[in-house]
N, C-alpha and C positions, 0 to 999 in steps of 0.2 A: 498595600492594597492591590488588590486583581482588578485591572481594568477589562471591561468587557467589549467586545467589540460585536454585538448583537444589536438589533435595532429595536426597539420596544414599538409593539404596535398601537396603533390608535383606533379606539374602539369608539363606534357611533350607534347610538341607541336614540329611540324614541319613546317619550313617555305618552301611554296611550290613555291616561285618567284611570279613575274609578268608576265603578259599575252604577255605584251610589252615592249621590252626596246629600248633606245635611242643608237644610235652610240657612244655619248660621255659617255655613263657608261660601255663602253666596258673595257676599263682601268682598272677601279677598279669594278668587277662584283658583291662586296659585298654591301648589303643593309644596312642601320640604322633601325634597329628595337627596337621598344619600346612599353611595354606594361604595362598599368596601371589598376589597379583594384581597382573598387569604395567598398568601404568596411563600413559597418552599414549606408548604403542608403546616405554618405556623400561625405567627401575626398577623392580624389583619389591619390594613392600610387604607386609610379615606383617600380613594379616587376620584370621586365627585361628591360635591354637596353645593345645592342651590335651588332655587324655587321654581319653577316651573308649571305652566297651563298644560293642557290636554292638548297633545299634537306638538310639544315642543321638543325639539331634537337638543341630546347632549353628546359631547366627546369629553372620552379621558384616555389616558395614558395606561395600557397596561406593565405591569410589573411581572408577570411571569416568569419566572427563570424554566430553562430548558430540564426536561425531565421531570418537571411538575405539572398540574394542572391546570385548568383555568376555572378559579373559584370566585363569584360575586354574592354579596348579600345585600339585597337591596332595602331601605325603610322609606318609610311615607310619614311625614309627619311626626317621625321620632318611632314608630312604628314597624318591627321587621313583617315585610310584607310575601318576599321572594328570596329563594336562594337559586343558583345557577351553578352547577359544575359539569363541567366538559373537561375533554382530555387539552384545547385549544383553544384560542381565539376564533379559528376559523370553522367551528363546529356547526354554527348557525346560517343558515341561506337568508340572504337579504329581504327584509318585508315580512318575515318569519315572528309571529307574538312568542315571547320567551315564558316558559313557564306552562300553566295550562290554556285552554280557550278563553278563560278570564283573565290571563296576567295583566299587569300592569305596563309592561317594557315589550317593546319592539325591538328586534335588531334591524338595522340599517346598513353598517358597511364596516370594513377592518381593512389598515392599511398598516404596513411595515410588516415588519417581522417577516416569520416563513411558517406553514402551518406543521404541526407535528408530524412523525412520522406513522400515525396509526390510519 
């Protein structure tokens, strides 16, 4: 086994919530959030799974390998809702909504690792 000297980045995101909620969801306002990361252009790894309220922040450790992009798939309550694909973890500015103007998640911070060369 090869040992890697690189430090993985810790990514912090915020769950901005859904635009529409159903009356049956008012009993439990938390949503099941699952984030998968595609690493090395292949298999997806679950990097975060938990229940969040609107405005809840969460962190995960990125498993991106040098030379590969940063790709995430987001699911809410078991339904795929967004996909993010960029060159590295440092591509987004803090406070920005991911995806479209109606995106469910926002970028808060990234620590560790280093930006890509692009």
